[in-house]
C-alpha positions as CSV (number, residue, x, y, z in Angstrom):
1,X,132.5,141.2,-7.7
2,X,131.4,142.9,-4.4
3,X,128.1,142.0,-4.8
4,X,128.4,139.4,-5.7
5,X,130.4,138.3,-2.6
6,X,127.4,140.1,-0.6
7,X,124.6,137.6,-2.2
8,X,127.2,134.5,-1.8
9,X,128.1,135.7,2.1
10,X,124.2,136.1,2.7
11,X,123.4,131.8,2.0
12,X,125.0,131.2,5.0
13,X,123.4,133.2,7.3
14,X,120.0,132.4,6.2
15,X,121.0,129.0,6.7
16,X,122.4,129.2,10.6
17,X,119.5,132.1,11.1
18,X,116.5,129.8,9.8
19,X,118.5,126.7,12.3
20,X,118.0,128.6,15.1
21,X,114.4,129.6,14.9
22,X,114.4,126.1,14.3
23,X,115.7,125.0,16.8
24,X,114.3,127.5,19.2
25,X,110.9,126.5,17.9
26,X,111.5,122.4,19.1
27,X,112.0,123.7,22.1
28,X,109.4,125.6,22.5
29,X,106.7,122.8,21.7
30,X,109.3,120.8,24.4
31,X,108.7,122.9,27.1
32,X,106.2,123.9,29.1
33,X,105.1,127.4,28.9
34,X,106.0,129.1,32.3
35,X,109.3,126.8,33.1
36,X,112.0,128.9,33.3
37,X,115.2,128.1,31.1
38,X,118.4,127.2,33.0
39,X,121.4,130.3,32.1
40,X,125.0,130.4,32.3
41,X,126.6,127.7,34.5
42,X,128.5,126.7,37.3
43,X,132.4,125.1,36.8
44,X,129.9,121.9,38.9
45,X,128.5,122.5,35.3
46,X,124.8,123.4,37.8
47,X,123.1,126.0,36.4
48,X,123.7,129.8,37.2
49,X,121.0,131.4,37.0
50,X,117.2,130.9,34.9
51,X,115.1,133.6,32.6
52,X,111.3,133.4,31.1
53,X,111.4,130.2,27.9
54,X,110.4,133.5,25.4
55,X,113.0,135.2,26.4
56,X,115.7,132.9,25.6
57,X,113.9,131.6,22.6
58,X,113.4,134.5,21.5
59,X,117.2,135.7,22.5
60,X,119.5,133.4,20.5
61,X,118.2,134.2,17.1
62,X,117.1,137.8,17.5
63,X,121.5,137.9,18.3
64,X,122.4,136.5,15.7
65,X,120.2,138.8,13.4
66,X,121.6,141.3,15.5
67,X,125.2,140.6,14.5
68,X,124.7,139.9,11.3
69,X,122.9,143.2,10.1
70,X,125.7,145.0,10.9
71,X,127.9,143.0,8.2
72,X,125.0,142.6,5.8
73,X,125.2,146.4,5.5
74,X,129.4,146.5,5.2
75,X,129.4,144.0,2.7
76,X,127.4,146.1,-0.1
77,X,130.3,148.7,0.6
78,X,132.5,149.4,-2.0
79,X,134.8,151.7,0.6
80,X,138.1,149.4,0.1
81,X,137.3,147.3,-2.3
82,X,137.9,143.8,-4.0
83,X,140.3,142.5,-0.8
84,X,137.5,143.6,1.8
85,X,135.1,142.3,0.0
86,X,136.2,139.2,0.9
87,X,138.0,139.7,4.6
88,X,133.9,141.0,4.6
89,X,133.3,137.1,3.3
90,X,135.3,134.9,4.8
91,X,134.0,136.7,9.1
92,X,130.3,136.5,8.1
93,X,131.1,132.8,7.0
94,X,132.7,132.3,10.1
95,X,129.8,134.0,12.3
96,X,126.9,132.0,10.8
97,X,128.6,128.5,11.4
98,X,129.7,130.0,14.8
99,X,126.4,131.8,16.4
100,X,124.3,128.6,15.9
101,X,127.2,126.3,16.9
102,X,127.4,128.0,20.1
103,X,123.7,129.0,20.7
104,X,123.1,124.8,19.6
105,X,124.8,124.2,21.8
106,X,123.6,125.4,24.9
107,X,120.1,124.5,23.6
108,X,121.2,121.3,23.7
109,X,123.0,121.4,27.6
110,X,119.8,123.5,29.1
111,X,116.9,121.2,27.2
112,X,119.1,118.2,29.3
113,X,119.0,119.9,32.0
114,X,114.8,120.6,32.5
115,X,115.1,116.7,30.8
116,X,116.8,115.1,33.9
117,X,113.9,118.2,36.4
118,X,111.5,116.2,34.3
119,X,110.5,119.7,33.5
120,X,110.2,118.7,29.5
121,X,107.0,117.5,27.1
122,X,107.2,114.0,26.0
């Protein structure tokens, strides 16, 4: 049962990482080279800092992958039995939804800031 649950838990992560990579690819095509992306924001809603576009757009999917990797390994261990396998599946599915949600929310905010500044390609 543990192996089946491990494979079931892989599907949401594959989907989540592909959505994050696709969103990064779309943002990459709309942001001109050399345009720094806003990162973080103040209480007034203004950007708190800026980082290079490559760093920001690669970090999101890479972060998702790095979070999912230990969960991938844990799902394939036999320790804990079926109860542990179900708990790990639940954690994997929950994080596979929350991490892309947070990343896509950030991208939407960052793209809106860049659009207001006139820094996006058409």
